[in-house]
C-alpha positions as CSV (number, residue, x, y, z in Angstrom):
1,Y,-113.3,-109.2,-21.2
2,S,-115.4,-109.6,-18.5
3,A,-116.4,-105.8,-17.6
4,H,-118.4,-105.4,-21.3
5,Q,-119.1,-109.4,-21.1
6,G,-121.0,-108.1,-18.3
7,V,-122.8,-105.8,-19.4
8,E,-123.4,-107.5,-22.7
9,H,-124.3,-110.6,-20.9
10,D,-125.4,-110.4,-17.4
11,D,-127.1,-106.2,-17.9
12,M,-124.3,-105.5,-14.9
13,N,-124.4,-102.1,-13.7
14,V,-121.7,-102.0,-11.1
15,L,-117.7,-102.5,-11.7
16,V,-115.2,-103.7,-9.2
17,L,-111.9,-103.0,-9.9
18,G,-109.1,-104.1,-7.3
19,S,-106.0,-101.4,-6.8
20,R,-104.0,-104.4,-5.5
21,I,-104.8,-106.3,-8.8
22,I,-104.9,-104.2,-11.5
23,G,-102.4,-101.4,-12.5
24,P,-104.1,-98.2,-13.8
25,M,-103.6,-99.4,-17.7
26,M,-105.9,-101.9,-17.1
27,A,-108.1,-100.1,-14.9
28,Q,-108.3,-97.6,-17.6
29,D,-109.4,-100.5,-20.1
30,A,-111.9,-102.3,-18.2
31,T,-113.7,-99.2,-17.2
32,D,-113.6,-97.7,-20.6
33,A,-115.0,-101.5,-22.2
34,F,-117.8,-101.3,-19.2
35,L,-118.8,-97.5,-20.1
36,K,-119.0,-98.3,-23.9
37,A,-120.7,-102.0,-23.7
38,T,-124.9,-102.1,-23.5
39,F,-126.9,-105.3,-22.8
40,S,-127.4,-107.5,-25.9
41,G,-131.1,-108.6,-24.9
42,E,-130.2,-111.9,-26.8
43,E,-133.2,-114.1,-25.6
44,R,-130.7,-116.5,-23.1
45,H,-129.4,-113.8,-21.6
46,V,-133.2,-112.3,-20.6
47,R,-134.0,-115.6,-19.7
48,R,-131.0,-115.7,-17.4
49,L,-132.2,-112.5,-16.0
50,N,-136.1,-113.5,-15.4
51,K,-134.6,-116.6,-13.3
52,V,-132.9,-113.9,-11.0
53,K,-135.9,-111.4,-10.7
54,G,-137.9,-114.6,-10.0
55,I,-135.7,-115.5,-6.9
56,E,-135.3,-111.8,-5.7
57,Q,-139.4,-111.7,-5.6
58,R,-139.9,-114.7,-4.3
59,E,-136.9,-114.5,-1.4
60,F,-137.1,-111.0,-0.7
61,R,-140.6,-109.9,-0.5
Protein backbone atom coordinates (compact mmCIF):
# COMPACT_ATOMS: atom_id res chain seq x y z
CA TYR A 1 0.00 0.00 0.00
CA SER A 2 2.58 2.60 1.01
CA ALA A 3 4.90 1.77 -1.90
CA HIS A 4 2.38 2.82 -4.54
CA GLN A 5 0.73 5.52 -2.40
CA GLY A 6 4.09 7.20 -1.85
CA VAL A 7 4.51 7.54 -5.61
CA GLU A 8 0.87 8.43 -6.33
CA HIS A 9 0.55 11.04 -3.57
CA ASP A 10 4.08 12.34 -2.98
CA ASP A 11 5.91 11.64 -6.28
CA MET A 12 8.35 9.49 -4.28
CA ASN A 13 11.29 8.19 -6.32
CA VAL A 14 13.10 6.07 -3.72
CA LEU A 15 11.96 2.77 -2.20
CA VAL A 16 13.67 1.54 0.96
CA LEU A 17 13.20 -2.07 2.06
CA GLY A 18 14.42 -3.33 5.42
CA SER A 19 15.73 -6.86 4.95
CA ARG A 20 15.22 -7.65 8.63
CA ILE A 21 11.65 -6.38 8.55
CA ILE A 22 10.08 -7.89 5.43
CA GLY A 23 10.53 -11.16 3.61
CA PRO A 24 11.34 -11.79 -0.04
CA MET A 25 7.71 -12.08 -1.19
CA MET A 26 6.65 -8.83 0.48
CA ALA A 27 9.75 -7.11 -0.90
CA GLN A 28 8.83 -8.29 -4.40
CA ASP A 29 5.22 -7.12 -3.99
CA ALA A 30 6.32 -3.70 -2.70
CA THR A 31 8.85 -3.32 -5.53
CA ASP A 32 6.28 -4.26 -8.17
CA ALA A 33 3.74 -1.79 -6.72
CA PHE A 34 6.37 0.96 -6.58
CA LEU A 35 7.51 0.44 -10.18
CA LYS A 36 3.96 0.33 -11.57
CA ALA A 37 2.75 3.43 -9.72
CA THR A 38 2.60 6.92 -11.24
CA PHE A 39 2.09 10.33 -9.67
CA SER A 40 -1.61 11.21 -9.62
CA GLY A 41 -1.22 14.93 -10.28
CA GLU A 42 -4.24 15.66 -8.07
CA GLU A 43 -4.40 19.28 -6.98
CA ARG A 44 -3.95 18.50 -3.28
CA HIS A 45 -0.86 16.40 -4.02
CA VAL A 46 0.64 19.09 -6.26
CA ARG A 47 -0.03 21.67 -3.52
CA ARG A 48 1.78 19.48 -0.99
CA LEU A 49 4.82 19.10 -3.26
CA ASN A 50 4.92 22.84 -3.90
CA LYS A 51 5.04 23.47 -0.14
CA VAL A 52 8.06 21.18 0.12
CA LYS A 53 9.73 22.87 -2.87
CA GLY A 54 9.20 26.26 -1.22
CA ILE A 55 10.88 25.07 1.98
CA GLU A 56 13.79 23.60 0.00
CA GLN A 57 14.30 26.82 -1.95
CA ARG A 58 14.21 28.90 1.22
CA GLU A 59 16.41 26.66 3.37
CA PHE A 60 18.92 25.21 0.89
CA ARG A 61 20.16 28.22 -1.04
